[in-house]
Backbone as numpy.savetxt, mean C-alpha at the origin, in Angstrom:
# Nx Ny Nz CAx CAy CAz Cx Cy Cz
-18.29 16.85 -6.38 -18.58 15.46 -5.99 -17.40 14.89 -5.21
-17.68 14.26 -4.09 -16.64 13.67 -3.25 -16.30 12.28 -3.78
-15.01 12.01 -3.95 -14.56 10.72 -4.46 -14.58 9.68 -3.34
-15.16 8.53 -3.62 -15.25 7.46 -2.63 -13.91 6.74 -2.50
-13.41 6.64 -1.29 -12.10 6.05 -1.02 -12.19 5.11 0.17
-11.47 4.01 0.10 -11.34 3.08 1.22 -9.90 3.10 1.72
-9.74 3.19 3.02 -8.41 3.10 3.62 -8.12 1.64 3.93
-6.97 1.14 3.47 -6.57 -0.24 3.75 -5.19 -0.23 4.39
-5.11 -0.79 5.59 -3.86 -0.91 6.33 -3.39 -2.36 6.26
-2.11 -2.56 5.98 -1.53 -3.90 5.84 -0.57 -4.15 7.00
-0.80 -5.27 7.71 0.04 -5.53 8.87 0.17 -7.02 9.11
1.01 -7.37 10.09 1.25 -8.76 10.47 1.76 -8.80 11.90
2.02 -10.00 12.39 2.41 -10.19 13.79 3.59 -9.31 14.21
4.56 -9.18 13.32 5.77 -8.44 13.68 5.52 -6.97 13.97
4.39 -6.43 13.48 4.07 -5.02 13.71 2.81 -4.84 14.54
2.32 -5.90 15.17 1.02 -5.78 15.81 1.02 -4.82 16.99
2.14 -4.65 17.69 2.20 -3.69 18.78 2.12 -2.25 18.28
2.43 -2.05 17.00 2.40 -0.71 16.43 1.07 -0.38 15.77
0.25 -1.39 15.55 -0.95 -1.23 14.73 -1.91 -0.19 15.28
-2.14 -0.23 16.58 -3.12 0.71 17.14 -2.66 2.15 16.95
-1.35 2.39 16.96 -0.84 3.75 16.80 -0.95 4.21 15.34
-0.72 3.29 14.42 -0.91 3.59 13.01 -2.36 3.99 12.76
-3.30 3.17 13.23 -4.71 3.46 13.02 -5.12 4.75 13.70
-4.63 4.94 14.90 -5.00 6.14 15.65 -4.49 7.40 14.96
-3.31 7.33 14.37 -2.72 8.52 13.75 -3.49 8.98 12.52
-4.20 8.06 11.88 -4.93 8.44 10.67 -6.43 8.57 10.91
-6.87 8.33 12.15 -8.31 8.33 12.44 -8.94 9.68 12.16
-8.22 10.75 12.39 -8.77 12.09 12.18 -8.35 12.68 10.84
-7.71 11.87 10.01 -7.21 12.38 8.73 -7.74 11.58 7.54
-8.89 10.96 7.73 -9.48 10.22 6.63 -9.85 11.18 5.51
-9.64 10.78 4.27 -10.01 11.65 3.15 -11.52 11.84 3.09
-11.99 12.99 2.62 -13.44 13.19 2.47 -14.03 12.08 1.59
-15.15 11.53 2.04 -15.80 10.51 1.26 -15.28 9.11 1.48
-14.46 8.92 2.51 -13.94 7.57 2.72 -15.08 6.65 3.13
-15.06 5.43 2.63 -16.15 4.48 2.85 -15.94 3.67 4.12
-14.76 3.10 4.26 -14.50 2.26 5.43 -13.01 2.07 5.59
-12.65 1.48 6.72 -11.27 1.11 7.00 -11.18 -0.41 6.98
-10.20 -0.92 6.27 -9.97 -2.36 6.19 -8.58 -2.67 6.72
-8.46 -3.69 7.52 -7.16 -4.21 7.95 -6.92 -5.52 7.22
-5.88 -5.56 6.40 -5.48 -6.79 5.72 -4.37 -7.42 6.54
-4.64 -8.63 7.02 -3.77 -9.28 8.01 -3.16 -10.55 7.41
-1.85 -10.71 7.63 -1.16 -11.92 7.18 -1.41 -13.04 8.19
-2.38 -13.89 7.89 -2.73 -14.95 8.83 -1.89 -16.20 8.64
-0.88 -16.14 7.77 0.09 -17.24 7.69 1.19 -17.10 8.74
1.27 -15.92 9.35 2.26 -15.67 10.41 1.50 -15.59 11.72
1.78 -16.51 12.63 1.05 -16.55 13.90 2.02 -16.70 15.06
3.01 -15.81 15.08 3.99 -15.85 16.16 3.36 -15.56 17.51
2.43 -14.60 17.55 1.82 -14.17 18.80 0.31 -14.08 18.61
-0.45 -14.30 19.67 -1.91 -14.09 19.56 -2.22 -12.61 19.44
-3.32 -12.28 18.77 -3.74 -10.89 18.64 -5.24 -10.81 18.86
-5.65 -9.78 19.58 -7.05 -9.52 19.87 -7.47 -8.31 19.03
-8.16 -8.54 17.92 -8.52 -7.45 17.02 -9.53 -6.51 17.66
-10.39 -7.03 18.53 -11.33 -6.16 19.23 -10.59 -5.20 20.15
-9.51 -5.68 20.76 -8.71 -4.80 21.62 -8.03 -3.71 20.79
-7.59 -4.07 19.59 -6.98 -3.07 18.71 -8.00 -2.01 18.32
-9.22 -2.45 18.01 -10.29 -1.50 17.69 -10.55 -0.55 18.86
-10.58 -1.10 20.05 -10.88 -0.29 21.23 -9.77 0.70 21.52
-8.54 0.24 21.45 -7.41 1.12 21.78 -7.22 2.20 20.73
-7.40 1.85 19.46 -7.19 2.82 18.39 -8.41 3.70 18.17
-9.58 3.24 18.66 -10.86 3.91 18.43 -11.19 3.97 16.94
-10.74 2.96 16.21 -11.02 2.84 14.78 -11.70 1.51 14.54
-12.88 1.55 13.97 -13.57 0.32 13.61 -13.12 -0.08 12.21
-12.70 -1.31 12.03 -12.20 -1.75 10.73 -12.77 -3.11 10.39
-12.82 -3.36 9.10 -13.20 -4.69 8.60 -11.93 -5.51 8.41
-11.91 -6.70 8.97 -10.74 -7.56 8.89 -10.81 -8.41 7.62
-9.74 -8.36 6.83 -9.59 -9.22 5.66 -8.30 -10.01 5.84
-8.41 -11.31 5.94 -7.23 -12.15 6.08 -6.66 -12.46 4.69
-5.35 -12.47 4.60 -4.72 -12.68 3.29 -5.11 -14.02 2.67
-5.38 -15.01 3.50 -5.74 -16.33 2.96 -7.07 -16.30 2.22
-7.89 -15.25 2.46 -9.18 -15.15 1.77 -9.05 -14.44 0.42
-7.91 -13.85 0.15 -7.72 -13.09 -1.08 -7.35 -13.99 -2.25
-6.53 -15.01 -1.98 -6.05 -15.88 -3.06 -5.60 -17.20 -2.47
-5.45 -18.17 -3.34 -4.86 -19.46 -2.97 -3.37 -19.35 -3.22
-2.65 -18.92 -2.19 -1.24 -18.57 -2.35 -0.35 -19.80 -2.49
0.55 -19.82 -3.47 1.53 -20.90 -3.57 2.48 -20.87 -2.38
3.04 -22.00 -2.06 3.95 -22.10 -0.92 5.15 -21.17 -1.08
5.62 -21.01 -2.31 6.79 -20.14 -2.53 6.51 -18.71 -2.11
5.28 -18.25 -2.31 4.92 -16.88 -1.95 4.62 -16.78 -0.47
4.03 -17.81 0.12 3.78 -17.82 1.56 5.10 -17.67 2.32
6.14 -18.30 1.81 7.46 -18.20 2.47 8.02 -16.79 2.39
7.58 -16.02 1.40 8.07 -14.64 1.22 6.93 -13.70 1.60
6.71 -13.56 2.89 5.55 -12.81 3.36 5.49 -11.39 2.87
6.64 -10.74 2.70 6.65 -9.35 2.26 6.15 -9.24 0.81
6.42 -10.26 0.01 5.94 -10.25 -1.38 4.44 -10.55 -1.41
4.00 -11.45 -0.53 2.57 -11.75 -0.46 1.79 -10.50 -0.08
2.34 -9.70 0.81 1.66 -8.46 1.20 1.59 -7.49 0.02
2.66 -7.43 -0.78 2.65 -6.55 -1.95 1.58 -6.99 -2.95
1.47 -8.30 -3.16 0.44 -8.80 -4.06 -0.96 -8.56 -3.50
-1.11 -8.69 -2.18 -2.41 -8.41 -1.56 -2.83 -6.97 -1.82
-1.88 -6.08 -1.89 -2.21 -4.68 -2.23 -2.69 -4.59 -3.67
-1.96 -5.22 -4.57 -2.33 -5.15 -5.99 -3.67 -5.81 -6.27
-4.11 -6.71 -5.39 -5.42 -7.34 -5.54 -6.49 -6.65 -4.70
-6.27 -5.38 -4.37 -7.24 -4.65 -3.55 -8.62 -4.62 -4.19
-8.68 -4.70 -5.51 -9.98 -4.67 -6.20 -10.85 -5.89 -5.87
-10.25 -6.90 -5.25 -11.04 -8.08 -4.87 -11.84 -7.87 -3.59
-11.42 -6.96 -2.73 -12.09 -6.79 -1.45 -12.46 -5.34 -1.14
-12.21 -4.43 -2.06 -12.58 -3.02 -1.90 -13.59 -2.68 -2.99
-14.68 -2.01 -2.62 -15.71 -1.71 -3.60 -15.82 -0.23 -3.93
-14.87 0.58 -3.48 -14.84 1.98 -3.87 -13.92 2.17 -5.07
-13.95 3.37 -5.63 -13.13 3.65 -6.82 -11.65 3.70 -6.49
-11.33 4.21 -5.30 -9.93 4.39 -4.90 -9.64 3.66 -3.60
-8.39 3.25 -3.47 -7.89 2.63 -2.23 -6.68 3.41 -1.75
-6.73 3.83 -0.49 -5.57 4.47 0.12 -4.80 3.37 0.83
-3.63 3.04 0.27 -2.77 1.96 0.78 -1.85 2.52 1.87
-1.84 1.88 3.05 -0.97 2.32 4.14 -0.32 1.11 4.78
0.99 1.12 4.91 1.68 0.06 5.64 1.48 0.26 7.14
1.43 -0.86 7.86 1.10 -0.82 9.28 2.20 -0.29 10.18
3.36 0.06 9.63 4.42 0.64 10.46 4.58 2.12 10.17
3.49 2.77 9.76 3.52 4.18 9.38 2.65 4.99 10.32
3.09 6.17 10.67 2.27 7.17 11.33 2.01 8.29 10.33
0.76 8.69 10.20 0.43 9.83 9.36 0.40 11.06 10.27
1.27 12.02 10.00 1.46 13.15 10.91 0.84 14.44 10.40
0.10 14.37 9.29 -0.54 15.57 8.76 -1.50 15.21 7.65
-1.91 16.21 6.88 -2.85 16.01 5.79 -2.23 15.09 4.75
-2.87 13.96 4.42 -2.27 13.04 3.45 -2.28 13.55 2.02
-3.06 14.59 1.71 -3.02 15.22 0.39 -3.16 14.18 -0.72
-4.28 13.50 -0.74 -4.50 12.43 -1.72 -5.04 12.95 -3.04
-5.81 14.04 -2.99 -6.41 14.59 -4.19 -6.10 16.08 -4.30
-6.07 16.56 -5.51 -5.98 18.00 -5.78 -7.10 18.35 -6.76
-8.13 19.01 -6.22 -9.30 19.35 -7.03 -9.85 18.12 -7.75
-10.07 17.08 -6.99 -10.64 15.81 -7.47 -9.67 15.01 -8.35
-8.47 15.51 -8.54 -7.48 14.74 -9.31 -6.61 13.95 -8.33
-6.56 12.66 -8.54 -5.78 11.79 -7.66 -4.29 12.04 -7.88
-3.56 12.11 -6.79 -2.12 12.41 -6.87 -1.32 11.11 -6.86
-0.51 10.93 -7.87 0.43 9.81 -7.92 1.80 10.35 -7.52
2.29 9.91 -6.39 3.53 10.46 -5.85 4.75 9.64 -6.27
5.85 10.32 -6.35 7.11 9.68 -6.69 8.23 10.35 -5.92
9.39 9.73 -5.94 10.58 10.26 -5.28 11.65 10.45 -6.33
11.97 11.69 -6.66 12.97 11.93 -7.71 14.39 11.97 -7.17
14.54 11.60 -5.91 15.90 11.49 -5.35 16.53 10.15 -5.68
15.70 9.20 -6.14 16.20 7.86 -6.46 15.60 7.43 -7.79
16.23 6.46 -8.42 15.68 5.88 -9.64 15.30 4.42 -9.38
14.67 3.81 -10.37 14.22 2.43 -10.21 15.43 1.50 -10.11
15.54 0.69 -9.08 16.65 -0.27 -9.01 16.60 -1.24 -10.20
17.74 -1.56 -10.74 17.78 -2.43 -11.92 17.12 -3.78 -11.67
17.24 -4.30 -10.45 16.65 -5.61 -10.16 15.14 -5.61 -10.34
14.48 -4.49 -10.04 13.03 -4.42 -10.18 12.60 -4.45 -11.65
13.49 -4.07 -12.53 13.13 -3.97 -13.95 12.96 -5.35 -14.57
13.58 -6.36 -14.01 13.52 -7.71 -14.60 12.08 -8.20 -14.68
11.37 -8.14 -13.55 9.98 -8.60 -13.53 9.12 -7.75 -14.45
9.32 -6.44 -14.40 8.52 -5.53 -15.22 8.67 -5.83 -16.71
9.88 -6.11 -17.13 10.12 -6.37 -18.54 9.59 -7.74 -18.96
9.87 -8.76 -18.16 9.54 -10.12 -18.57 8.04 -10.41 -18.48
7.39 -9.96 -17.41 6.01 -10.37 -17.16 4.98 -9.28 -17.46
5.41 -8.02 -17.46 4.46 -6.92 -17.66 4.67 -6.20 -18.99
5.78 -6.45 -19.64 6.04 -5.78 -20.90 6.31 -4.30 -20.73
6.82 -3.89 -19.58 7.21 -2.50 -19.34 8.70 -2.37 -19.63
9.03 -1.57 -20.64 10.43 -1.44 -21.07 11.00 -0.06 -20.80
10.14 0.92 -20.56 10.61 2.28 -20.31 10.34 2.64 -18.85
11.33 3.24 -18.21 11.24 3.55 -16.79 11.56 5.01 -16.54
10.83 5.59 -15.62 11.06 6.97 -15.22 12.36 7.08 -14.43
12.91 8.28 -14.42 14.12 8.52 -13.66 13.75 8.90 -12.22
12.91 8.09 -11.63 12.48 8.29 -10.25 11.91 6.97 -9.76
11.53 6.92 -8.49 10.93 5.71 -7.95 9.57 6.03 -7.36
8.66 5.07 -7.43 7.34 5.21 -6.83 7.25 4.47 -5.50
8.34 3.90 -5.04 8.33 3.10 -3.82 8.11 4.01 -2.60
7.19 3.61 -1.75 6.92 4.34 -0.52 6.19 3.44 0.46
5.62 4.03 1.49 4.88 3.25 2.48 3.40 3.55 2.45
2.99 4.43 1.56 1.58 4.76 1.40 1.36 5.31 0.01
0.17 5.08 -0.54 -0.14 5.55 -1.89 -1.65 5.49 -2.10
-2.12 6.29 -3.04 -3.52 6.25 -3.46 -3.60 5.54 -4.79
-4.41 4.47 -4.85 -4.52 3.67 -6.06 -5.95 3.67 -6.58
-6.08 3.61 -7.88 -7.37 3.43 -8.53 -7.55 1.94 -8.79
-8.63 1.37 -8.28 -8.78 -0.08 -8.30 -8.84 -0.64 -9.72
-9.46 0.09 -10.63 -9.54 -0.40 -12.01 -8.16 -0.50 -12.64
-7.24 0.36 -12.24 -5.88 0.28 -12.77 -5.16 -0.95 -12.24
-5.49 -1.35 -11.01 -4.91 -2.59 -10.46 -5.41 -3.80 -11.25
-6.69 -3.79 -11.60 -7.22 -4.88 -12.43 -6.55 -4.88 -13.80
-6.30 -3.70 -14.34 -5.64 -3.61 -15.64 -4.21 -4.14 -15.57
-3.53 -3.90 -14.45 -2.17 -4.42 -14.29 -2.17 -5.94 -14.27
-3.16 -6.52 -13.62 -3.31 -7.97 -13.63 -3.53 -8.47 -15.07
-4.41 -7.80 -15.80 -4.68 -8.20 -17.18 -3.47 -7.99 -18.06
-2.72 -6.97 -17.80 -1.50 -6.72 -18.57 -0.52 -7.87 -18.41
-0.41 -8.37 -17.17 0.48 -9.50 -16.91 0.00 -10.74 -17.67
-1.32 -10.96 -17.67 -1.88 -12.12 -18.38 -1.65 -11.99 -19.88
-1.90 -10.80 -20.41 -1.74 -10.59 -21.86 -0.30 -10.77 -22.31
0.64 -10.35 -21.47 2.05 -10.38 -21.89 2.71 -11.72 -21.63
2.33 -12.39 -20.53 3.06 -13.59 -20.12 2.19 -14.84 -20.04
0.87 -14.68 -20.25 -0.10 -15.77 -20.10 -0.15 -16.28 -18.65
0.26 -15.45 -17.72 0.21 -15.77 -16.30 -0.41 -14.59 -15.56
-1.19 -14.87 -14.50 -1.63 -13.77 -13.66 -0.47 -13.37 -12.75
-0.66 -12.34 -11.95 0.45 -11.82 -11.15 0.97 -12.87 -10.16
0.08 -13.61 -9.53 0.52 -14.62 -8.56 1.30 -15.72 -9.26
0.81 -16.17 -10.40 1.51 -17.21 -11.15 2.87 -16.71 -11.64
2.91 -15.45 -12.05 4.18 -14.89 -12.53 5.21 -14.81 -11.42
4.77 -14.36 -10.24 5.70 -14.30 -9.10 6.14 -15.69 -8.69
5.21 -16.63 -8.66 5.55 -18.01 -8.32 6.56 -18.58 -9.31
6.35 -18.29 -10.58 7.26 -18.75 -11.62 8.64 -18.14 -11.45
8.66 -16.86 -11.15 9.94 -16.17 -10.99 10.70 -16.65 -9.76
9.96 -16.88 -8.68 10.61 -17.37 -7.47 11.18 -18.77 -7.69
10.47 -19.59 -8.46 10.88 -20.97 -8.63 11.97 -21.18 -9.66
11.96 -20.36 -10.72 12.85 -20.65 -11.84 13.89 -19.57 -12.13
13.44 -18.33 -12.14 14.30 -17.30 -12.70 15.07 -16.49 -11.66
14.46 -16.24 -10.54 15.03 -15.26 -9.62 14.66 -15.61 -8.20
15.37 -16.56 -7.59 14.98 -17.03 -6.27 14.97 -15.95 -5.20
15.73 -14.86 -5.39 15.72 -13.74 -4.45 14.97 -12.58 -5.06
13.70 -12.81 -5.34 12.90 -11.90 -6.15 12.85 -10.49 -5.58
13.36 -9.52 -6.32 13.10 -8.12 -5.97 11.80 -7.69 -6.65
10.79 -7.41 -5.86 9.46 -7.12 -6.38 8.95 -5.86 -5.72
8.29 -5.00 -6.48 7.78 -3.75 -5.91 6.41 -3.44 -6.47
5.39 -3.55 -5.61 4.05 -3.22 -6.03 3.92 -1.76 -6.42
4.57 -0.87 -5.66 4.48 0.56 -5.95 5.15 0.90 -7.29
6.27 0.27 -7.55 7.01 0.54 -8.79 6.21 0.11 -10.01
5.65 -1.09 -9.97 4.94 -1.61 -11.14 3.62 -0.87 -11.36
2.94 -0.53 -10.27 1.71 0.24 -10.42 2.00 1.61 -11.03
3.01 2.30 -10.50 3.33 3.63 -11.00 3.75 3.63 -12.44
4.57 2.67 -12.83 5.04 2.63 -14.21 3.96 2.13 -15.17
3.04 1.32 -14.66 1.89 0.94 -15.48 1.07 2.17 -15.84
0.82 3.02 -14.86 0.05 4.23 -15.11 0.79 5.15 -16.08
2.07 5.31 -15.85 2.83 6.25 -16.68 3.01 5.75 -18.12
2.74 4.48 -18.36 2.84 3.97 -19.72 1.53 4.12 -20.48
0.49 4.61 -19.80 -0.80 4.79 -20.46 -0.81 6.05 -21.31
-1.60 6.07 -22.37 -1.76 7.29 -23.16 -2.39 8.41 -22.33
-2.00 9.64 -22.60 -2.53 10.77 -21.84 -4.04 10.87 -21.93
-4.60 10.48 -23.06 -6.05 10.58 -23.23 -6.79 9.69 -22.24
-6.24 8.52 -21.98 -6.86 7.61 -21.02 -6.75 8.18 -19.61
-5.59 8.72 -19.30 -5.39 9.26 -17.96 -6.29 10.46 -17.70
-6.44 11.31 -18.70 -7.30 12.47 -18.52 -8.75 12.06 -18.32
-9.20 11.08 -19.06 -10.58 10.63 -18.91 -10.79 9.95 -17.57
-9.73 9.38 -17.00 -9.82 8.74 -15.69 -9.60 9.73 -14.55
-9.32 11.00 -14.90 -9.08 12.04 -13.90 -7.93 11.66 -12.97
-6.86 11.22 -13.57 -5.76 10.62 -12.81 -4.41 11.18 -13.27
-3.40 10.69 -12.61 -2.01 10.96 -12.95 -1.63 12.42 -12.79
-2.13 13.02 -11.74 -1.66 14.36 -11.39 -0.37 14.18 -10.58
0.76 14.21 -11.27 2.06 14.03 -10.63 2.65 15.41 -10.44
2.77 15.84 -9.22 3.19 17.20 -8.93 4.65 17.23 -8.51
5.46 17.94 -9.26 6.89 18.00 -8.94 7.16 18.79 -7.67
6.25 19.69 -7.31 6.49 20.46 -6.09 5.90 19.77 -4.85
5.29 18.60 -5.04 4.78 17.82 -3.91 5.32 16.39 -3.99
6.50 16.23 -4.60 6.89 14.88 -5.03 7.01 13.88 -3.88
7.52 14.29 -2.74 7.63 13.30 -1.66 7.45 13.98 -0.31
6.50 14.90 -0.25 6.31 15.65 0.97 5.14 15.15 1.79
4.72 13.92 1.53 3.62 13.36 2.31 4.03 13.27 3.78
3.23 13.83 4.68 3.63 13.88 6.08 3.43 12.54 6.79
4.39 11.67 6.66 4.35 10.38 7.34 5.68 10.15 8.04
5.68 9.20 8.93 6.92 8.78 9.57 6.86 7.28 9.78
7.91 6.58 9.36 7.99 5.15 9.63 8.19 4.98 11.13
7.44 4.07 11.70 7.49 3.92 13.15 8.79 3.25 13.60
8.95 3.25 14.90 10.13 2.66 15.53 10.24 1.18 15.18
11.43 0.66 15.33 11.69 -0.73 14.95 10.81 -1.67 15.76
10.42 -2.79 15.12 9.49 -3.71 15.77 10.07 -4.35 17.02
11.40 -4.40 17.13 11.99 -5.02 18.31 12.29 -3.99 19.39
11.79 -2.78 19.22 12.02 -1.72 20.20 10.65 -1.17 20.60
9.93 -1.94 21.39 8.54 -1.62 21.67 8.33 -1.20 23.13
9.20 -0.37 23.64 9.07 0.11 25.01 8.50 1.54 25.01
7.67 1.82 26.01 7.13 3.16 26.20 6.43 3.68 24.95
5.64 2.84 24.32 5.03 3.23 23.05 4.05 4.37 23.21
3.26 4.37 24.30 2.31 5.45 24.50 3.03 6.80 24.59
4.10 6.84 25.35 4.83 8.10 25.52 5.51 8.52 24.23
6.05 7.57 23.52 6.74 7.90 22.28 5.75 8.40 21.23
4.59 7.80 21.20 3.55 8.28 20.29 3.13 9.69 20.67
2.94 9.93 21.96 2.52 11.25 22.43 3.56 12.30 22.07
4.84 11.97 22.25 5.90 12.93 21.93 5.91 13.27 20.44
5.72 12.25 19.62 5.78 12.47 18.17 4.55 13.22 17.67
3.38 12.87 18.20 2.13 13.39 17.66 1.58 14.59 18.42
2.33 15.13 19.35 1.87 16.28 20.10 1.48 17.41 19.15
0.31 17.99 19.37 -0.27 19.06 18.54 -0.78 18.50 17.21
-0.71 17.18 17.00 -1.20 16.60 15.75 -2.39 15.69 15.99
-2.42 15.03 17.13 -3.51 14.12 17.47 -4.41 14.83 18.48
-5.61 15.26 18.08 -6.48 16.01 18.99 -6.78 15.30 20.29
-6.80 13.97 20.26 -7.16 13.24 21.49 -6.12 13.40 22.58
-4.89 13.78 22.22 -3.83 13.93 23.21 -4.02 15.15 24.08
-4.84 16.10 23.62 -5.05 17.32 24.41 -6.31 17.25 25.24
-7.01 16.10 25.15 -8.26 15.98 25.91 -7.99 15.52 27.34
């Protein structure tokens, strides 16, 4: 049985010149059974106009547009911290995705090979054992999520495969532990406890899963963490947003022999 997956790309004005290349790089590498492509756009940032139909045409990827303002009623404190709002928009993927899994991709990423999301129908949770969880990230996890034990690695990256029901459980975990949902908890932390909030959607999701009993994970067909594939996902962070010259040529140089359309 093929697992149903939705690809969701997160972007904003600062990366809009890179967006078509991100979408194009993954167009031929969609996981089997993918349902649709969604672009989640930060519509609180409007530095430059954007033509989404032009992006669809150039990337040759049809996507459903979801504006961040439609996901939640964001407090002003979070709107000011756009990078945190984007992280929360990922954790709320269950609000706008109707498949079992969501493939999360940041809009400044190129996928240069097989994303290797599943192994024999088991979803792969990736980590990086070259680094550990920064101490600053532990504050939110302990106070609002009740996570006290941390792996000696980090789950932070630019792409990941998430199970939507686990994202809903993380929201409920926050409510059960702190009597606040995730948005309220972040708003509270920004306002009172930690004005320079270090927040990581990947870290909290990964540690939430790892704190579950093995019996739950096995029944969910999840948590296949492979030490020999720990951070070998074939991606590349794109060039800096302020260095947007010769993008077609730079994309061609990087993706040669990887993007079939370049040989046509």
